[in-house]
C-alpha positions in Angstrom: -289.1 -0.5 197.7 -289.3 0.3 193.5 -288.2 -2.7 191.2 -284.9 -1.8 190.7 -284.2 -1.9 194.3 -286.5 -5.3 194.6 -284.2 -7.1 191.6 -281.3 -5.9 193.5 -282.0 -6.8 197.2 -282.7 -10.5 195.7 -279.3 -10.6 193.6 -277.4 -9.6 197.5 -279.3 -12.5 199.4 -277.9 -15.2 196.8 -275.2 -17.6 197.3 -271.7 -16.3 195.8 -271.9 -18.9 193.0 -275.6 -19.2 192.3 -274.9 -15.1 192.1 -272.3 -15.1 188.9 -274.2 -17.9 187.6 -277.7 -15.6 187.7 -276.0 -12.9 186.6 -274.4 -14.8 183.8 -278.2 -15.8 182.6 -279.4 -12.3 182.9 -277.0 -11.1 180.3 -277.3 -13.8 178.1 -280.8 -12.6 178.3 -280.5 -9.0 178.0 -278.5 -10.2 174.9 -280.5 -11.4 173.5 -283.5 -9.1 173.9 -281.5 -5.8 174.7 -284.6 -3.6 176.3 -286.4 -6.4 178.4 -287.9 -5.1 181.5 -287.1 -6.9 185.1 -289.0 -7.1 188.2 -289.4 -9.3 191.2 -292.6 -11.7 190.4 -293.4 -15.2 192.8 -290.0 -13.9 195.1 -288.0 -14.5 192.0 -286.4 -12.4 189.0 -288.5 -12.0 185.9 -287.8 -10.5 182.8 -290.5 -8.6 181.0 -291.4 -6.8 177.6 -294.3 -4.4 177.6 -295.3 -5.3 181.1 -295.3 -9.3 180.2 -293.9 -11.9 181.5 -291.2 -13.8 179.3 -289.2 -15.9 181.7 -287.8 -16.1 185.1 -285.0 -17.1 186.5 -283.9 -18.1 190.3 -280.8 -19.2 191.6 -280.6 -22.0 194.7 -277.7 -23.3 196.9 -277.4 -26.0 193.2 -278.6 -24.5 191.1 -279.8 -21.8 188.7 -283.2 -22.8 186.6 -284.7 -20.9 183.7 -289.1 -21.3 184.2 -291.1 -22.2 182.0 -290.4 -24.5 179.5 -291.0 -22.3 175.9 -293.5 -24.3 173.3 -290.6 -26.1 171.2 -293.3 -28.2 169.1 -292.4 -26.5 166.2 -288.6 -27.2 167.6 -287.3 -30.7 167.7 -283.2 -29.3 168.2 -284.1 -26.8 171.0 -286.5 -29.8 172.2 -283.9 -32.1 172.2 -281.1 -29.4 173.6 -283.2 -28.6 176.3 -283.8 -32.1 177.6 -281.1 -32.8 179.4 -282.3 -30.1 182.3 -285.4 -30.5 181.8 -286.5 -31.2 185.7 -290.2 -31.3 186.7 -293.2 -30.1 184.4 -291.7 -26.6 183.8 -287.9 -25.7 184.7 -285.0 -26.1 183.5 -282.0 -26.5 186.2 -278.5 -26.3 185.8 -276.2 -27.7 188.4 -273.2 -25.5 189.9 -270.8 -27.9 188.7 -271.7 -28.4 185.7 -271.0 -25.8 182.3 -274.1 -22.9 182.2 -274.9 -23.8 178.3 -275.3 -19.9 177.7 -276.8 -20.9 174.3 -279.5 -22.7 175.4 -280.1 -20.1 177.8 -280.5 -17.5 174.9 -282.4 -19.7 172.6 -285.1 -20.7 175.2 -285.1 -16.8 175.6 -285.8 -16.3 171.7 -288.2 -18.7 171.7 -290.3 -16.7 174.7 -289.9 -13.6 172.8 -291.4 -15.3 169.4 -294.3 -16.2 172.0 -294.7 -12.5 172.7 -293.6 -10.9 169.2 -295.3 -12.7 166.7 -293.4 -12.8 163.2 -295.6 -9.9 160.7 
């Protein structure tokens, strides 16, 4: 199975609410960084740039997650915005019963991209 088929199979396996929310995360990540690739890695959706992992997202029965946490040591505002969603050591969890903070998702993706695309 090719990566495109694997991504479709993963998305098709999600419960409807999780699928909708993962689709929203995907759209925001791709809007933040057009041209990213997608594949399945560790059994979840993985965004890639030039073959390198940018970040991951996954849908579950009760929440959608984005992994890993970006380095926010130089961005206290982003750290503060992420804080209510941090779960464990490296996960942002967005419960299905709450609004999905897509601006935050885009900023997290941008922070990961900055790691892969250092300023010239």
